[in-house]
C-alpha positions as CSV (number, residue, x, y, z in Angstrom):
1,M,0.1,-0.2,0.0
2,L,1.6,3.3,-0.9
3,T,1.7,5.6,2.0
4,M,3.7,8.8,2.1
5,D,6.5,7.0,4.1
6,A,7.2,4.5,2.1
7,L,7.2,6.9,-0.7
8,R,10.1,9.0,1.2
9,E,11.8,5.8,1.8
10,W,11.6,4.9,-1.7
11,G,13.6,8.8,-2.3
12,A,10.3,10.4,-3.3
13,N,10.2,14.5,-2.8
14,V,6.4,14.2,-1.0
15,E,6.6,17.3,0.0
16,E,7.0,18.9,-3.2
17,G,4.8,16.8,-4.9
18,L,2.3,17.7,-2.1
19,R,2.5,21.4,-2.7
20,R,1.7,21.3,-6.5
21,C,-1.4,18.6,-5.3
22,L,-2.7,21.4,-2.7
23,D,-1.0,19.4,-0.2
24,R,-4.1,16.8,-0.2
25,E,-2.5,13.7,0.5
26,D,-5.6,11.7,-0.8
27,F,-4.7,13.2,-4.2
28,Y,-1.5,13.0,-4.4
29,L,-1.6,9.0,-3.0
30,R,-4.0,8.4,-6.0
31,L,-1.7,10.7,-8.6
32,V,0.9,9.0,-8.3
33,G,-1.6,5.3,-8.3
34,L,-2.4,6.2,-11.9
35,Q,0.8,7.0,-12.8
36,L,1.8,3.4,-12.3
37,E,-0.8,2.4,-14.8
38,D,0.7,5.3,-17.4
39,L,1.0,3.7,-20.7
40,N,3.7,5.8,-22.1
41,F,6.3,3.1,-19.6
42,E,5.0,0.4,-22.0
43,R,5.4,2.7,-25.2
44,L,8.7,3.7,-24.3
45,E,9.7,0.0,-24.1
46,E,8.0,-0.9,-27.0
47,A,9.9,2.0,-28.9
48,I,13.7,1.2,-27.3
49,L,13.0,-2.5,-28.7
50,A,12.0,-1.4,-31.8
51,G,14.3,1.2,-32.4
52,N,12.0,4.1,-32.7
53,A,13.6,7.2,-31.3
54,K,11.1,9.6,-32.2
55,A,8.2,7.6,-30.6
56,A,10.8,6.9,-27.2
57,F,11.5,10.5,-26.9
58,E,7.9,11.0,-26.6
59,A,7.5,8.7,-24.1
60,A,10.2,9.7,-22.2
61,H,9.0,13.1,-22.2
62,A,5.5,12.5,-21.1
63,I,6.6,10.2,-18.5
64,K,9.1,13.0,-17.1
65,G,6.6,15.1,-17.5
66,A,4.1,13.7,-15.1
67,T,7.3,12.1,-12.5
68,G,8.5,15.4,-12.5
69,N,5.0,16.7,-11.0
70,L,4.4,14.2,-8.6
71,A,7.9,14.7,-7.7
72,L,8.8,10.8,-8.2
73,T,12.7,11.3,-8.0
74,P,13.6,7.7,-8.5
75,I,12.2,7.6,-11.8
76,Y,12.1,11.3,-12.8
77,T,15.7,11.2,-12.5
78,P,16.5,8.3,-15.2
79,V,13.9,9.8,-17.7
80,V,15.0,13.1,-18.4
81,A,18.2,11.8,-19.2
82,I,16.7,9.5,-21.7
83,A,14.6,12.5,-22.7
84,E,18.0,14.0,-23.0
85,K,19.7,12.1,-25.1
86,L,16.8,11.3,-27.5
87,R,15.9,14.4,-28.3
88,G,18.3,14.7,-30.9
89,Q,16.8,11.2,-32.1
90,S,19.8,9.1,-32.6
91,A,20.9,8.4,-29.1
92,M,19.0,4.7,-28.8
93,Q,22.2,2.7,-27.8
94,E,22.9,5.3,-25.4
95,V,20.1,5.0,-22.6
96,S,20.2,1.4,-21.3
97,A,21.7,2.5,-18.5
98,E,19.1,5.1,-17.7
99,Y,16.0,2.7,-19.0
100,A,17.5,0.0,-16.7
101,E,17.5,2.3,-13.4
102,M,14.0,3.7,-14.4
103,N,12.6,0.2,-14.7
104,A,14.5,-0.7,-11.5
105,A,12.7,2.2,-9.3
106,L,9.1,1.8,-11.3
107,A,9.3,-2.1,-10.3
108,R,9.8,-1.3,-6.5
109,L,7.6,1.4,-6.6
110,R,4.9,-0.7,-8.1
111,R,6.2,-3.3,-5.1
112,L,5.0,-0.8,-2.6
113,A,1.7,0.0,-4.5
114,E,0.5,-3.8,-3.4
């Protein structure tokens, strides 16, 4: 189950995220839960596997915005690097480390939500 303490321990900047959610903890936690269902994570994986830098950039950019607004730092940090590397749409092979880091953070967050 997602809690503020679990998110803090995971590495989220919950105070920043809460400010963006009008200091409503229930709203913030609901939005974090919805982020776990974001199809852009699947789109990013599919685009990387297909070698489609344009689609990968678009998915990474969307994830970056959502996770940045919620201050989900363990996902946000690597996805920023992915988006920047893909901005020129020529660095597909250079995102593997950041992609693995993002996926590990996402998997841990999903476990917290169970």
